[in-house]
C-alpha positions, 0 to 999 in steps of 0.5 A, a space after each residue: 873582517 870579510 863576515 861569514 854571509 860575504 865568504 858563503 856568497 863568494 862561494 857560491 857565486 864566484 866559486 860554483 859551491 851549490 847549496 848542499 855543499 855549503 849546508 855540508 860545509 856548515 856542519 864541517 864548521 860546527 864540527 871542527 868547533 866542537 872538537 875544537 874544545 878538546 883538541 887544537 885543530 884550530 887557532 881559537 882565535 880563529 873561530 870566528 874569522 872560521 868562513 873566511 879564513 878557513 874555508 875560503 881560504 882553501 875554496 880559491 884554491 879551486 881557480 888554479 887547476 881542473 878536477 880533470 878524469 883521471 887525477 889527483 890532488 894530494 894536501 900535505 899536512 892538511 890538519 882538520 883538512 884545509 884545504 882538502 876537506 873543502 876542495 874535495 867538497 867541491 869536486 863533483 867528478 867521480 873519476 878524480 881522487 882528493 888525498 889527505 896527508 896528517 901525521 896526528 892520530 887525532 886530526 886523523 880521527 877527526 878527518 875520517 869521522 868528518 869524511 863519513 859524516 859529510 858523505 864525501 867520496 873520492 877522499 881518504 886520509 893518509 896517516 903518517 910523516 908526508 915527509 917520508 912518503 910518495 906522493 902521486 898526485 898531478 896536483 900538491 897543495 899546502 897550507 901551514 906546512 913548511 918553508 918553501 924551499 923545503 917544499 920545493 925540495 920534496 916536491 922535487 924528490 919524492 913526487 911524481 913529475 910533473 905536477 902544480 905545486 900550489 901554496 898558500 903562503 903569508 906576507 912573506 910569501 915573497 921573501 920565502 921565493 927569493 930565499 928558495 930561489 938562491 937554493 933551486 931554479 924555478 919559475 912561478 907567479 904569485 897572486 893576491 887571496 881573496 880573504 887577505 890581500 897581504 896573503 899569497 897564493 904562489 903557483 909553481 910548475 914542477 
């Protein structure tokens, strides 16, 4: 298991998170753990591997896009804010926006409190069933959201064109790709996760 120390070193040296970013991530960690005592934000079994399993896993996505001017990213089914909150802390462009889509009122309440507590700018929460929303972002990210074929169908029907899909998947990533290819034609790239070589980052240009 990747240690907290290793994760923080990777965040700073490889992904260019600042010391201030790491301080905010530490506060975020404490708030998630505190909230998790009463509500199921993350799996209890992942609390001890929080820095690698949730923060570093989310942060690695910033290697696959740029915080471009007048652009935005939408996190579908963000839950406790992964990867969206982590990405928003890395964002230093005042013209780049992060949108967090979440259905659960409890999680929405938590997300809004975190955004306020960490003074995160250019980040907002959209409550409701994301499958009923029109997504207007150049970059779409999701983690533990839905099966790939459902995501691709949704992205083609409800998301602006063109856009980039960045999807964090587990060891079944290739099997999901193979299944989706029987229903849709698309080009993709699979990259190994830096937190678990069996897990993958799926990149699709739509």
